[in-house]
N, C-alpha and C positions, 0 to 999 in steps of 0.2 A: 515500415522499418522492421528490420529483423536484426537479431544479434544482441550483443551486450552494449548498453548505452551509458553506463555509469561514468566513464571517463571522457565522453565526447564533449566537444565545445558546447553543443546544444544544451547539455545538462549542467555544465559548470556554472552557467549564469543563474541557475536556480538554487545552488548550494549557498545558503546564507548562514551566518553565525546566529544561532538561536540558543536560548537557555535550555539546558538539559531538563527534561521533565521525567521525574521518577515516580513510579506508582506509590511508593511509601510516603512521599512528600506531597503528592497531588492526587488524592483519591477522586477528585472531580475530573480526571482525565476521561473524556467521553468520546464516543464514536464520532459525534459531530465535530468536536475539536480536532481529532486526528484527521478526518476527511478534509476539513478546511485547510489544515497545514499541508496535507499531501497534495492538494490542488495548487498550492503556491510554490512548493519546493520539493527537493529530494530529502526524505527523512530516513533516519535509521531507527528501526524498531527491533527491540529485543523482547522475545517472548518465549513461553514454553508451549510447544506443540501439544496437540491432543494426546499424543502417545507419551508425553513427558519429556521429550528431547528439547534441549535449548536451541534457539535459532536466532540469528542476527541477520536482518534483512534491510537492504537499502531499497526503498521503494518510493513511488510517486503516483499522483493522479493528474499531472500536468497534461492538459489536452494535446499540446503539440508534440509531446513525447510518446503518447499512447499510440498503438497501432490503429489503423483505420478500422472502424466497426465493420463487421461482416454484414452484408445485406441478407435480410431474411428471405429464405427460399419459400415462396408461397405453397410449395408442395410439401414442405417439411411438416412433420407431425410433432415437432419438439414442443414440450410444454415450457412456458415461461416460469422461471423460478421466482418465488417470493423473496423479497429482501429480508434477510435475517438481521434484526437490530443488534445482535450480539457479535456480529462478524464484520470485519472491514476487508474488502477486496481491493488490492492495489497492484500496480505494475512493478514487479521485481526487476530492478535495473541490472542486476548481475546475471539473472537467468533469462531475461528477455521474455517473460511470461507472467500472466496473472497469478498471484498467490493470495492467500487469505490468512487472517489471524483473528483469534477471538479477543474481544476487547478486555475481558476479565483476565486474560493470560499475559497481558503486556507487562513487562518488567520495567522497560525504559523506552522512551520515545523522544528522539532528538532530531 
């Protein structure tokens, strides 16, 4: 899949009404919780980028929405990146690409 997926019928089935989770009321908002919710539905994340800019992103980790994984080229010399426990990587449904955000920079997660 390529392009913008946010308003497609495929994604509409995953948009569920869920309570708003705000950092100031839920300090236990964890990476594991966010990844779990992203695997079930499209979430809206508001956060401050590393450069200080505000960002609002509709994103998901629903397997049938994600693009197919690229096959590893045996001749490739790419190093595998270690998982950063302070960062969540998700599929931005508006940009049609993977984006990431820092857990401690999340303002709102719905």
